[in-house]
C-alpha positions in Angstrom: -7.0 -10.6 -31.6 -4.3 -12.3 -29.2 -7.1 -12.5 -26.5 -9.7 -14.2 -29.3 -7.2 -16.7 -30.5 -6.0 -17.7 -27.1 -9.8 -17.8 -26.0 -10.3 -20.3 -28.9 -7.7 -22.7 -27.8 -8.6 -23.1 -24.7 -12.2 -23.6 -25.0 -10.7 -27.1 -27.6 -11.8 -25.5 -31.2 -8.9 -25.2 -33.4 -7.4 -21.5 -34.3 -7.9 -20.3 -37.8 -5.2 -19.2 -40.2 -5.1 -15.7 -40.0 -6.9 -14.1 -43.3 -4.0 -11.2 -44.0 -5.6 -10.9 -47.9 -2.5 -11.9 -49.4 -2.0 -14.5 -51.6 -1.3 -18.0 -50.3 0.1 -20.3 -52.8 1.2 -22.9 -50.5 -2.3 -23.3 -50.1 -3.0 -24.5 -53.5 -0.2 -27.1 -53.6 -1.9 -28.4 -50.7 -5.4 -28.7 -51.8 -4.0 -30.1 -55.0 -1.4 -33.0 -53.7 -4.7 -33.4 -51.3 -6.8 -34.2 -54.4 -3.9 -36.1 -56.6 -4.5 -38.5 -53.1 -8.5 -38.7 -53.5 -8.1 -38.6 -57.6 -6.1 -41.8 -57.5 -8.4 -43.9 -54.9 -11.4 -42.9 -57.1 -9.6 -44.3 -60.2 -9.0 -47.8 -58.3 -13.0 -47.6 -57.5 -13.7 -48.2 -60.9 -10.4 -48.7 -62.8 -11.0 -52.7 -62.0 -14.2 -52.8 -63.1 -13.2 -53.1 -66.9 -10.6 -55.8 -66.3 -12.5 -58.7 -64.8 -13.0 -60.7 -67.0 -9.1 -60.6 -68.2 -8.4 -61.0 -64.1 -10.6 -64.1 -64.7 -9.4 -65.8 -67.2 -5.2 -65.2 -66.1 -6.0 -66.0 -62.5 -8.4 -68.9 -63.7 -10.9 -67.9 -61.1 -14.6 -67.5 -61.0 -16.6 -64.9 -61.3 -17.8 -64.7 -58.1 -14.4 -64.0 -56.9 -12.8 -62.3 -59.9 -15.9 -59.9 -58.8 -14.5 -59.9 -55.2 -11.7 -57.3 -55.9 -14.0 -54.6 -56.2 -16.4 -55.5 -53.4 -13.5 -56.0 -51.0 -12.4 -52.6 -52.0 -15.9 -51.1 -50.9 -15.4 -53.3 -48.1 -12.0 -51.7 -46.5 -13.4 -48.3 -46.8 -16.2 -48.1 -45.1 -14.2 -50.0 -41.9 -10.9 -47.3 -42.5 -12.8 -44.0 -43.5 -14.3 -43.2 -40.1 -11.2 -45.5 -38.2 -8.8 -43.1 -39.8 -10.8 -40.1 -39.5 -10.3 -40.6 -35.6 -6.5 -41.5 -35.5 -5.6 -38.5 -37.7 -7.4 -36.5 -35.4 -4.8 -38.3 -33.0 -1.6 -38.5 -34.3 -1.9 -35.6 -36.7 -2.7 -35.5 -40.2 0.0 -35.0 -41.6 1.4 -38.4 -40.5 -1.6 -40.2 -41.2 -1.8 -39.7 -45.3 1.6 -40.4 -45.3 1.4 -43.3 -44.2 -2.0 -44.2 -46.1 0.2 -43.2 -49.7 3.0 -45.6 -48.6 0.4 -49.0 -47.6 -1.9 -47.7 -50.8 1.7 -47.2 -53.0 2.8 -50.6 -51.7 -0.5 -52.8 -51.6 -1.0 -51.6 -55.6 2.9 -53.4 -56.7 1.8 -56.6 -54.6 -1.5 -56.2 -56.3 -0.1 -56.4 -59.8 2.4 -59.2 -58.8 -0.1 -61.4 -57.3 -0.9 -65.1 -59.2 -3.6 -66.2 -57.0 -7.0 -64.5 -56.9 -7.3 -65.2 -52.9 -3.9 -63.2 -52.7 -5.3 -60.7 -55.3 -8.4 -60.2 -53.0 -6.7 -59.9 -49.8 -4.5 -57.6 -51.0 -7.3 -55.4 -52.7 -8.2 -54.6 -49.2 -5.2 -53.6 -47.8 -4.9 -51.6 -50.6 -8.2 -50.1 -49.2 -7.3 -49.7 -46.4 -5.1 -46.9 -47.7 -7.3 -45.0 -50.4 -10.1 -45.7 -47.4 -7.3 -43.1 -44.9 -6.9 -40.8 -48.0 -10.3 -38.7 -47.6 -10.7 -38.0 -43.6 -6.8 -37.6 -43.3 -7.1 -35.2 -47.2 -10.4 -33.4 -45.0 -8.6 -32.7 -41.9 -5.1 -31.1 -43.8 -7.4 -28.9 -46.1 -10.1 -27.6 -42.8 -6.7 -26.6 -40.6 -4.5 -25.1 -43.6 -7.9 -23.5 -45.1 -8.8 -21.9 -42.4 -11.7 -19.3 -42.9 -11.4 -21.0 -46.4 -12.1 -24.3 -45.7 -15.8 -24.6 -46.3 -14.8 -23.2 -50.5 -11.7 -26.2 -50.1 -13.9 -29.3 -48.5 -16.7 -28.6 -51.3 -14.8 -28.6 -54.3 -13.8 -31.9 -53.1 -16.9 -33.0 -54.8 -15.6 -32.6 -58.0 -12.2 -34.9 -57.5 -14.3 -38.1 -57.1 -16.0 -37.7 -60.9 -13.1 -37.2 -62.8 -11.8 -40.4 -61.3 -15.3 -41.8 -63.1 -14.7 -40.8 -66.0 -10.6 -41.6 -66.0 -10.7 -44.9 -64.2 -12.6 -46.3 -67.1 -10.8 -45.5 -70.0 -7.4 -46.2 -68.2 -8.9 -50.1 -67.7 -9.4 -49.7 -70.5 -6.3 -49.3 -72.2 -4.3 -51.5 -70.2 -6.2 -54.2 -70.6 -5.7 -53.4 -75.1 -2.3 -52.6 -74.8 -0.9 -54.3 -71.5 -2.3 -56.2 -68.6 -4.5 -56.4 -66.5 -1.5 -55.7 -64.1 -0.9 -51.8 -65.1 -3.9 -51.2 -63.5 -2.3 -51.3 -60.3 0.7 -51.2 -61.3 0.4 -47.3 -62.1 -0.5 -46.2 -58.8 3.5 -47.0 -57.8 5.4 -44.5 -59.3 2.0 -41.7 -59.1 1.8 -42.9 -55.3 6.4 -42.3 -55.2 5.6 -38.9 -56.3 2.5 -38.0 -54.6 4.4 -38.7 -51.1 7.5 -36.5 -52.2 5.1 -33.4 -52.7 3.5 -34.0 -49.4 6.3 -34.8 -47.7 7.4 -31.6 -48.8 4.5 -29.0 -49.7 1.8 -30.6 -46.7 2.4 -28.9 -43.2 2.6 -31.0 -40.2 -0.1 -30.7 -37.3 -3.6 -31.0 -37.2 -3.4 -33.2 -33.5 -6.6 -32.4 -31.3 -4.6 -33.7 -28.3 -2.6 -36.3 -26.7 -5.3 -39.4 -26.3 -5.1 -43.2 -25.9 -6.2 -45.1 -29.4 -9.4 -46.8 -29.1 -8.9 -49.7 -29.7 -12.0 -51.9 -28.4 -14.5 -49.3 -30.4 -12.0 -49.7 -33.9 -12.4 -53.3 -33.6 -16.3 -53.6 -32.6 -16.8 -51.5 -35.5 -14.8 -52.6 -37.5 -16.3 -56.5 -37.1 -20.4 -54.6 -37.3 -19.7 -52.9 -40.6 -17.8 -56.4 -42.2 -20.4 -58.6 -41.0 -22.9 -57.0 -42.1 -21.5 -55.7 -45.1 -20.8 -59.4 -46.0 -24.0 -60.5 -45.0 -25.4 -57.9 -47.6 -23.7 -58.5 -50.4 -23.8 -62.9 -50.0 -27.8 -61.6 -51.0 -26.0 -60.6 -54.3 -26.0 -63.7 -55.4 -28.8 -65.9 -57.7 -28.6 -68.6 -55.3 -29.1 -66.5 -52.0 -31.4 -67.3 -49.1 -32.3 -64.3 -46.5 -33.2 -67.8 -44.0 -29.5 -69.0 -45.4 -27.0 -69.4 -42.6 -24.0 -67.2 -44.4 -26.7 -64.5 -44.5 -28.1 -64.5 -40.6 -24.5 -65.5 -39.0 -22.9 -62.5 -40.3 -25.7 -60.1 -40.3 -26.1 -61.2 -36.8 -22.7 -60.7 -35.2 -22.6 -57.5 -37.5 -25.5 -55.9 -35.7 -24.7 -57.1 -32.0 -21.0 -55.7 -33.0 -23.0 -52.6 -34.1 -25.0 -52.7 -30.7 -21.6 -52.7 -28.2 -19.8 -50.4 -30.2 -22.6 -48.2 -29.3 -22.5 -49.1 -25.7 -18.4 -48.2 -25.3 -19.4 -45.3 -27.1 -21.5 -43.9 -24.3 -19.3 -45.2 -22.1 -15.9 -45.0 -22.9 -13.9 -41.9 -21.8 -12.8 -41.5 -24.7 -13.7 -42.9 -27.3 -12.5 -42.9 -31.4 -16.0 -42.1 -32.1 -17.8 -40.0 -29.8 -20.9 -40.8 -29.8 -22.9 -37.3 -30.6 -21.3 -37.5 -34.2 -24.1 -41.1 -34.4 -26.5 -40.2 -32.5 -27.0 -35.8 -32.0 -29.7 -35.0 -33.3 -27.5 -32.3 -36.6 -25.2 -35.2 -37.0 -27.5 -38.9 -37.3 -29.6 -36.8 -39.9 -27.0 -36.2 -42.2 -25.8 -39.8 -41.1 -29.4 -41.2 -42.6 -28.8 -38.4 -45.9 -25.1 -39.6 -46.7 -26.3 -43.4 -46.3 -29.3 -42.5 -49.3 -27.3 -40.6 -52.1 -24.3 -43.3 -51.3 -27.0 -45.0 -51.9 -28.0 -43.1 -54.9 -24.6 -42.3 -56.8 -22.8 -45.8 -55.8 -25.8 -48.3 -56.6 -27.0 -45.9 -60.3 -23.2 -45.6 -60.8 -22.4 -49.7 -60.2 -25.8 -50.7 -63.0 -26.7 -48.1 -65.3 -24.2 -49.6 -67.5 -25.9 -53.2 -67.4 -29.3 -51.6 -67.9 -28.1 -49.9 -70.5 -27.6 -53.5 -72.4 -30.0 -55.3 -71.1 -32.9 -53.6 -71.8 -31.6 -51.3 -75.0 -28.7 -53.8 -75.9 -26.8 -50.4 -76.2 -22.5 -51.9 -76.5 -20.3 -52.0 -74.0 -18.4 -48.8 -74.8 -21.7 -47.1 -75.3 -22.8 -48.0 -72.2 -20.0 -47.8 -70.1 -19.8 -43.4 -71.2 -23.0 -43.1 -69.6 -21.2 -43.0 -67.0 -19.2 -39.8 -68.3 -22.2 -38.1 -69.0 -23.2 -38.8 -65.2 -19.1 -37.3 -64.4 -19.4 -34.6 -66.8 -22.7 -32.9 -65.3 -21.4 -33.3 -61.8 -18.4 -31.3 -62.6 -19.9 -28.9 -64.6 -22.5 -28.1 -61.0 -20.1 -28.5 -57.9 -17.4 -26.1 -58.1 -20.4 -23.8 -59.1 -21.5 -25.0 -56.3 -19.5 -24.9 -53.6 -18.0 -21.3 -54.6 -22.0 -20.4 -53.3 -22.3 -22.2 -50.3 -22.5 -18.7 -48.4 -25.0 -17.3 -50.3 -27.8 -20.4 -50.7 -27.0 -21.5 -47.4 -27.1 -25.8 -46.8 -30.5 -27.0 -47.2 -31.6 -25.4 -50.9 -29.2 -26.5 -53.4 -29.5 -30.5 -51.1 -33.2 -30.0 -51.6 -33.1 -28.7 -55.4 -30.3 -31.3 -56.2 -31.5 -34.5 -54.8 -34.7 -33.3 -56.6 -33.3 -33.2 -60.2 -31.3 -36.2 -58.8 -34.6 -38.0 -58.2 -35.3 -36.8 -62.1 -32.9 -38.6 -63.7 -33.9 -41.4 -62.2 -37.0 -41.5 -63.2 -36.5 -39.9 -66.1 -34.2 -43.5 -66.5 -37.1 -45.8 -66.0 -39.4 -44.1 -69.0 -39.1 -45.9 -72.6 -37.6 -43.5 -74.6 -40.2 -40.7 -76.6 -37.3 -38.8 -78.1 -33.5 -38.9 -78.7 -33.4 -42.9 -78.5 -32.1 -44.6 -76.1 -28.8 -44.3 -76.2 -28.8 -40.0 -76.5 -32.3 -40.7 -73.7 -30.0 -42.3 -70.9 -27.3 -39.7 -71.7 -29.5 -37.1 -70.6 -31.0 -39.0 -67.8 -27.4 -40.2 -66.7 -26.4 -36.5 -67.0 -29.1 -34.3 -65.0 -28.6 -37.6 -62.2 -25.3 -36.0 -61.8 -26.2 -32.6 -62.0 -27.6 -33.3 -59.3 -25.9 -34.9 -57.2 -22.7 -32.3 -58.1 -25.5 -29.5 -56.2 -26.5 -31.5 -53.5 -22.3 -33.2 -52.4 -20.8 -29.3 -51.3 -23.5 -28.2 -48.9 -24.2 -32.0 -47.5 -20.1 -32.5 -47.7 -20.1 -29.0 -45.1 -23.3 -29.1 -43.3 -21.8 -30.7 -39.9 -18.0 -30.4 -40.3 -18.4 -26.3 -38.5 -20.5 -28.4 -35.8 -17.8 -30.1 -34.5 -14.3 -28.8 -36.2 -12.5 -30.9 -33.2 -13.1 -34.1 -35.3 -13.0 -32.6 -38.5 -11.7 -35.7 -40.0 -13.7 -38.3 -38.4 -16.6 -36.8 -40.0 -15.5 -36.7 -42.7 -14.9 -40.6 -42.2 -18.2 -41.1 -41.0 -19.3 -39.4 -43.7 -17.5 -41.6 -46.4 -18.5 -45.0 -44.3 -22.3 -44.3 -44.4 -21.9 -43.3 -48.3 -19.9 -46.4 -48.8 -22.4 -48.8 -47.2 -25.3 -47.3 -48.8 -23.8 -48.0 -52.0 -23.1 -52.1 -51.1 -26.6 -52.4 -50.1 -28.1 -50.7 -53.0 -25.6 -52.4 -55.2 -26.6 -55.6 -53.2 -29.8 -55.4 -52.4 -30.7 -54.5 -56.7 -28.3 -57.3 -58.2 -30.2 -60.4 -55.7 -33.5 -58.5 -57.0 -32.7 -58.5 -60.4 -31.1 -62.1 -60.4 -34.5 -63.2 -59.6 -35.7 -62.1 -62.4 -37.1 -63.1 -65.9 -36.6 -60.0 -67.2 -32.9 -58.0 -65.7 -33.8 -55.0 -67.4 -37.1 -53.9 -66.5 -36.0 -55.1 -62.8 -33.3 -52.8 -63.4 -35.5 -49.6 -64.7 -37.9 -50.5 -61.4 -35.0 -50.3 -59.2 -33.9 -46.6 -60.2 -37.4 -45.8 -59.9 -38.0 -47.0 -56.7 -34.0 -45.6 -55.7 -36.2 -42.3 -57.1 -38.6 -42.1 -54.7 -36.4 -42.7 -51.7 -34.6 -39.7 -52.9 -38.2 -38.0 -52.8 -38.7 -39.0 -49.2 -35.8 -38.2 -48.3 -36.1 -34.5 -48.6 -38.5 -33.5 -45.9 -35.8 -34.6 -43.6 -33.5 -32.0 -44.9 -35.1 -29.5 -43.3 -33.9 -31.0 -39.8 -30.0 -30.4 -42.2 -28.2 -27.5 -39.1 -28.3 -24.7 -42.1 -25.0 -22.0 -42.3 -24.4 -19.2 -44.1 -21.4 -17.1 -44.6 -18.2 -17.9 -43.7 -17.3 -21.2 -40.8 
């Protein structure tokens, strides 16, 4: 055993914790702490949506700038996830995780005290950097701590975000109704302080892949490329936007140029912060594509289905919002089982079944309800979509991690980046179509059908996903 572990370390592969067969309650505490951080970040993705009207009225802002409190959070996470993933691989998961908690908590406090919409948007970007840092650093911590059981632990993360999707809108409504929109940010302060104390005590140190210089040039190029591209796509969400206008062409061209320079830099740099094989290798390239499409379906559907229910079927706002609860419950009900079954099913089977179910749910959403009435029909469709994603996400979370155990956090960061990018792209394109449509409800219905077709077309690509059964 000693010779094997010494060989693994010499080869650059992280040594796994020994399985002694004894209970290890410390692992559960670590998982609980990092899950709390992921939960807090996921709540902030949905809680602000319920307070947009109050923010707009209190800060005397336009709708366009108020909505940027949501868009900038997604953009910030897109930039943070791959960057922080590489940083945590270099400097250690715990250090980065603690810094993320501090940044997120301080930014939340400042957001709650903001007196100007422009200041609030800027602070939300800073908050997003902290929130985006949770996923890659937490994934690295779990992978290091759980050893042979890391596949199940990483897969269990899939059930954390849906819970945040349930709690976020409810908490937002409570704070806005009984206190102030500022409460949606200030509530993070005591939670963040408690989380910081717990992490300092229970999260183990280590997790470094070796000392090397931080690739600042690569980080800057990727950040510039993603920011420019996403700003261009987000601009298309405006009703008056034109793909031939300067506000679209300039950031898009700058973003594409920066991304091309980033790829060139990654191919030539001695120690790029994102190795080129994580972007262009066959195993990773296909998973990056799949994660982009999954993000389009998950985030695009989640952000727009309440609006669809209101516009097409004139459902009240509260009823329309509970459709997200049905989707989240569907994901939670199956995600844990799917994670524990991965060693028997492998990765391809649950991904194919899950994506197919999600596509069927999207098709049902588009069809006029023959049974149950609009609310009941949409609830079933949203729940089926959630079940499908609950099956697919644990497998997609693990599919490439075992191929690069020395870059666990970086892989997790790229996965999050591609999913967020897919979500913003889908939302921006769909809202641009809806803004130009005479019947917004019908336009949204056709958009959900288009997402279903995209998911169906993705199924053959799953056959190229690296499959694996048993432990990592």
